[in-house]
C-alpha positions in Angstrom: -0.2 -49.7 -27.6 -0.3 -45.9 -27.7 2.1 -43.4 -29.1 3.0 -42.1 -25.6 4.1 -45.6 -24.4 6.3 -46.2 -27.5 8.3 -42.9 -26.9 11.6 -43.3 -25.0 11.4 -41.9 -21.5 13.4 -38.7 -20.9 14.5 -37.5 -17.5 13.4 -34.1 -16.2 17.0 -32.9 -15.9 17.7 -33.9 -19.5 14.6 -32.1 -20.7 15.4 -29.0 -18.7 19.0 -29.0 -20.1 17.6 -29.4 -23.7 15.2 -26.5 -23.1 18.0 -24.2 -21.8 20.2 -25.1 -24.7 17.4 -24.3 -27.2 16.6 -21.1 -25.4 20.2 -20.0 -25.7 20.4 -20.9 -29.3 17.2 -19.1 -30.2 18.1 -16.0 -28.2 15.2 -16.2 -25.8 14.6 -13.2 -23.6 15.0 -13.5 -19.8 12.1 -12.8 -17.5 13.7 -9.5 -16.5 14.1 -8.5 -20.1 10.4 -9.3 -20.7 9.4 -7.2 -17.7 11.5 -4.3 -18.8 9.9 -4.4 -22.3 6.5 -4.5 -20.7 7.3 -1.5 -18.5 8.5 0.5 -21.5 5.4 -0.4 -23.5 3.1 0.6 -20.6 5.0 3.9 -20.2 4.7 4.6 -23.9 1.0 3.8 -23.9 0.4 6.0 -20.9 2.3 8.9 -22.5 0.3 8.5 -25.7 -3.0 8.3 -23.8 -2.3 11.4 -21.6 -1.0 13.6 -24.4 -4.5 14.4 -25.8 -5.8 15.1 -22.4 -3.0 17.5 -21.6 -3.4 19.3 -24.9 -7.2 19.6 -24.3 -6.5 21.1 -20.9 -4.1 23.6 -22.4 -6.8 24.7 -24.9 -9.4 24.9 -22.2 -7.1 26.8 -19.9 -5.9 29.2 -22.6 -9.6 29.8 -23.7 -10.4 31.1 -20.3 -7.7 33.8 -20.6 -8.3 34.8 -24.3 -10.9 37.4 -25.0 -11.4 38.6 -21.5 -10.7 42.2 -20.7 -7.9 42.9 -18.3 -9.4 46.1 -16.7 -12.7 46.4 -14.9 -15.5 47.5 -17.2 -16.3 51.2 -17.2 -19.9 52.1 -16.2 -21.7 53.8 -19.1 -24.6 55.2 -17.1 -25.2 58.9 -17.2 -26.8 60.7 -14.3 -28.3 64.1 -14.6 -29.3 66.4 -11.8 -31.2 69.6 -11.7 -29.3 72.8 -11.5 -27.9 73.2 -8.0 -28.8 69.6 -6.8 -26.2 67.0 -6.0 -28.5 64.0 -6.2 -30.6 62.8 -9.1 
């Protein structure tokens, strides 16, 4: 004789009812609540993961503007011509 055969048989309806009662008593979350928590967790993880990338892009973008002159560079070549000539 095994332990399973000595246990009293329980109907599926009674088992389901007992599980629902225990879930209510323990404050178990519904499937929709679990999905909502997962969505919020994924959103938070995505925000935390993309923040460093966004900050890095800001620094890279700002670095391309800092230190560059705003006006075109002035030529520093000097040309000399002989007296009376227009061309060197």
